[in-house]
Phi, psi and omega in degrees: 000128186284165177264132181298134180295142178087355179262111181295144178267120180275121179266122181297144179292142173286153180229138175287165182293345180260013184305314180296325178299317181296320178298319180293332179276000178081020181292146170276121185258139180225168173277133176214114178053038178086005181243150170269114188230152176285125177269331175197158177246281180273344181138145185298316182298313181295318181292318178302311182294328178298320180288320179293325188256334186220265183196146177221153181243127182246136166270109178239036182289355175284341179295152181263147175234120179245124181262128178241122182222176180110168184303327184256018185303312182295316181293325178296311180294328176301327183279326185261352182244156183280335182279168178272095182288327183296336180266003181284117181291160176301140178067026176240164178234158179213139174283138181208170179236150167254129184234149170286172181299333180275005176089355178283162195265124173282316180190158168254145192220167164242134177243127180250133176262113177255167187306322185236012184190168171245142175245124179250120179262126184237165180289149185306312183287350182248005186301308181296321180296314180294318179298317178295322179298317177299311182300320182297329186257014179300315178051235181266005178291135177272083183223159171241129181243121187231119175280104183256024181304321181277351184257352180232136172262146183230118174242155178231128178247114190229143176135163184298343180254015184295319179294322178300325180283315188282326188303319180294346183262001182216148175275350176292131180283101185294336179294342180268357177264112180282171175298136184062039172231170182210166178210149174261120182210214177224144171240119189044047177069011176262119177306126189216139166273120181254115182242135178266071179226179180173183188220035186231343187089001178249166171295151178169182187225146170247133187242132180238126183200177182293137183302331182298340182258008187301311182297320179296311181297316179303311182297317181294322178293318179295321178293316181295332183266000185303317182285348180260001180083028182297145175223149170287141187238134180262182183293334180297309178290327176302323180289315180293324179295311183293325181294312180303325182275002176076028180262128186287153175242127180297136184093352178238275179288333180229152181190183178284004175249004187231140177256164186301326182288326174296323184273008182061035179246023179300335179295342180266009182245123177256104183276002179267024178211167178270135176199162181296124180096359185300313184301316180294322181285328174296319177299315179296323179293315184285320185264346182084170180244157182275346179220157180219151174283135177227161170254148180218159176243132173284126187246012171213156181298140181176352178116187183267131177282102185274158178306133177091348179297147182286140173253133180238152169229127182054037176081003182247137177297129181230345184186199185214156178281136176265313178215152174212134182215158163273121183277113178296329182288316185258352179055046179222160173271118184237161179203173172228157179187173181254130178225164176304142184305322182291347179253004188272044182251133177307138182100343179294133180275137180234168168231128177258125180281105180241118184053046176065020178234132177288123180247128187292137177218162179226135177293132179239161174295143175234157001288152178295322181251123179280116185305143178242096185229164173293136179280000000 
């Protein structure tokens, strides 16, 4: 039976295995990248401060996990990713980008090297796209590519007291896991990949395990963290935390219209190897870019600088806002955006068009918040 023309098909939102738990905790649920996710529980300011000062627990099971294995796994990832995968030591992680041939960004990722495979963590809205991109470029590489997003649950425990909370629940010595390193162990007897990575600017861990144990692991972490002031954290505080720490969000600071050098992510590009997009990025490196990502502070009352708002200099449109937030840490209105490279200097005065009114802003050094992590 056909579908009537002109009638949109509503696709039901995906739900993490902890969806009911969030509802029971009184979380406000919203749509995010096709998922129903908690945006806040007790409030963004309170949740943000809990992570900066103590510890918070995030359900980030909407993120995608792609497993790459086989004899050519390393060489394959070396070809499709911007970072140098061949130099990645065992039990370490590395930030990397997937780029189109023109150098624009498909997604930003974390790649973990495990004993018999690599795990690539991708953004929720880009999981299918990244998986298809991998499949399309298999060619003659002897690899197996497996989308295990539905087979792995992902939680994030972040904050200065995160090790204090997690250590009693695992025999793995967390003090031996450096920043951007990982280990395969158990958390409350649940086989778990324990990674010391995160998206907040604080010390913390990301945990990967079977979805059937999600409620158990969540409850045990909340119980273990009760004396440390643990709180469940939603996407709202996750955004303010990552923004203050200078971490990009796909669809805001980076996208398929932006290349790594424009986004100040050239450090994630290894030009001493062959990979998809290298020629375009070498050109951008050698010739420079016409625009750059900057951070700015709103210095007069006027509202929140939202994504897409126009940026002006001397009354002329020069760029656009990528992200804008009220910073709970600094109690200021802050933002990021793209401006001409010649104007991307700290101290440069800007005007952000908010509700059709120019609001004064000044470019500041970034990241606004200097990350506090285990070395």
